[in-house]
N, C-alpha and C positions, 0 to 999 in steps of 0.2 A: 258759749251754745248748749243750755240745758238736754241734761240726757231725761230723756222717755219714762225710766223706769227708775225706782230706789237700786235695785239689784244693778242695773248697770252702771249706776251711777259709785256703788257699792265699789266695784269689782273695776271703776276706773282710778280708783286714787289709789295712794301707798298703803299699806296698813301701816296702823295709829301706834306711835310712841310716844310713851312716857318720857319728860325730859324734865329735868331741874335746870335750871342755867341761874346765874347769878353776873353781871358784867359790871366792871367799875376801871377806870383807869390805872388805880395802882392796885398792883398784883398783891401787894403784900396780904393783906386779909384773906382774898382767894388762896394764899400757898396753905396760910395755917388752916382752912378750912379742910382741903384738901389732905394733909397732913394728920391732921386729927381726925377725921370721918374716915381717914384708908379708903376711898372711895371717888371717881370718878375723873378728870382730865381738865387741864388748862388748856387755855387756848387764846391768841391773839392775832385782831384782825387789824389789818393793813392800816390802820385810824389809830392802833394806837389801848383800844378798848380793848381790854384781857376779860375773859368769863369765865366764867369755874363752872364743869358741866356732869352732872350724873344721869343717865340714860342705863343702866342699868334696871330692871324693874326689881329683881331680887334686893338691891344694892338701894334701892327708893326707900321701899316699905319695910327694908329690914334694920335700916342704920338712920335716913336720911329724915323722915316720917318720926321714929321717935325722937330723934335726936332735936328737932324744931317743936315738937309739943312737950319735950321736959324743957327746952331753954329758949322761949316765946319770945315773938318779935317785937320789937320797940313799936314799930310804929303801927297803926288800927289797920292802914291800907294793906300792909305786908302779912298781917294778921287773916286777913279776909281771904286774899288772893291766897297765902297758904291755907286754906281750908278747902278751898275750893280745890284746889292742888291734889289735895287729901281727899276730898271726895273722890275725882278723877280715877283716883289711883283703887281708890275700894270699886270702884266701877267696875274698872279694868281686871283687878285680881276675880275676882268672878264672874268675868268674860261676858257681861251684858253689853260691852260695848260690841260684841261680835251679833247683836241682831240692830234693827232698825230704831227700836226705842233704847236702847242703851244709847248709841250713837248718837243721836238729836238730843238724850241728856247730856252731855260729854257737849257736844257742839254747844249749845245754849250756855252750860256752865263758862265754858274757854271764853265767849263771849261776854262776861261779868269779868275777868282776869285784867289788869293793867285798863281799865276803861280810861279811853280819851289821851293815850299815852303815844299814838303814832306806833299803834306797831302793824305789821303786816302778817296777815293769813293768806297761806295758800290755797283754803279750804275756810268758807267761810259758810253761818247758817243760811244764807241768801242761797250758796251753789245748795243744798241740801235741799230745805223747801221746793228750788225749783228742779230737783231730782224727781217729786213728789208729781204723780200722774194729772190729777182736780187740785182743784181749791179744798175739795170736801174733802181728802184725803189728808190735808194737809188740815186742815181744820180738826179736824180726828185725831190727829197724830200730837195735835199741839194740846188738846185737850187729854190726851191719856197721858202725856208725859207732866211729871209735877216738879219743880223746881221750886 
């Protein structure tokens, strides 16, 4: 059920968390990443898929992003996704995610990560836009936010 105002919607969602994760069936490379970077944690799902997860903002900004800027991805898609991730990290570092325009920008950027890969999102662009009071508010918001 859509909320009547942006403020009500913002209050209803949990705080934004920037999380980097890599999933693989073979844990070997994930262990190497964790050991080399000295940050993050490893987790395993019941189906045997392993994750390397980094969720501390300082670790992401000070260790993870500089590492992948120095040792770039081979895949064009991974480079694109990482550039988007880095942009979101910068928005959050500057605390612009705490207002409606910044949050909208993050949501729109997030919609471009891993496009078409069966991803599941708890909240998406549609939820955000439905939280707006009118179609004119939505139009003006989309006009203001440049991606």
